[in-house]
N, C-alpha and C positions, 0 to 999 in steps of 0.2 A: 181173511174168511170170518165167516159171521154165521152161527148155526142160524136158520131159518126158524121162527117162531111157530107156535103149534099152530096158531089162526092162519098164518101166511102158507103153512104146509097143508091145513085142511080145506083151502081153494084149492091149492094143486093139485091135490089127491081127488077132489068133485072132479076137475076138467075131464072131459070126453072128446073124442073127435066132432063130436056135436055140440057139446056143451062149454063155452070157454067162460072162465072164471076171471079172466083179466079185463082189464076196465081202457077206455079210453079218456083222453083229455083232450078239450076244446077250449081254445080260447079265441073271443072275439075280440077285435081292437078297434077301437075308434079313434084313427088318426089325428082327429080333431082337436086331441086332448092331450096328445103327448110334446110334451116341450122340445122344440127343435126338431119336430117332426117325425115322421116313422117310416122305417121302410123293414121288411121281411130280415136284409142282410144285416142288419142294426141287432133285430130280435136275435138272432142266432150269435152275433158277435158278444151280446151280452150274456145270453144263456151260457156261452160256451167259457167266458171269464168267470163264471159263478161256480162253476160244476164241480172245482176242488172244494167247494162248502156244502154239497149235496150227494156224498158217497152212495144213497140208493139211487142215485139215476144213472151211476156209472156199473151197476154191478149186474152181474148173469147168475143163473142156477147151475148148481154142480151136484151131481148124485153123490151120497156118501156110499163109498165101498161094500157091498153085499146088502144095501139099503136098513143097515143097523140105526140109523137114526135119521132123523128128518133131512132133507138136503142141504144145502149151505149156499150162501149168497158169496161171492167172488168179485172182486176187482175184474172188469173186462178190459184187458190190455187193447183190444180190438174195437173199442165202443166208438161208434160214427154219429156226431150229433147231426149229419144230415140225411142219416137213417132214420130216425127218432123224431126230428123236426122238420116236417113238411107244410108247405103250403097248398092248399086245394081250395078251388072254387067252385062253386056248382051255379046251373043255369037259371036263368030267371024262371020264376017269380020267387026263387028261394034266395037268389043272389044278387 
């Protein structure tokens, strides 16, 4: 368990049902430049093999009893890479 920083907690406290303070990450991959070729399954396999080195990617928030201090980050034993890494295509002319 790791206590959330004041900055992280500030973003969390500012959230409302209509104002979300989390962010989205998007990767655009040009398969022409990937040695050995590219596949989405390979990308997920590589990410999965490196998750042990990226603790923040496997955490979730827990509240501290009675709100005595900022929430904490804990390892999520049910972390699901398939839920967090998804491929989405958009129709022409955007895709």
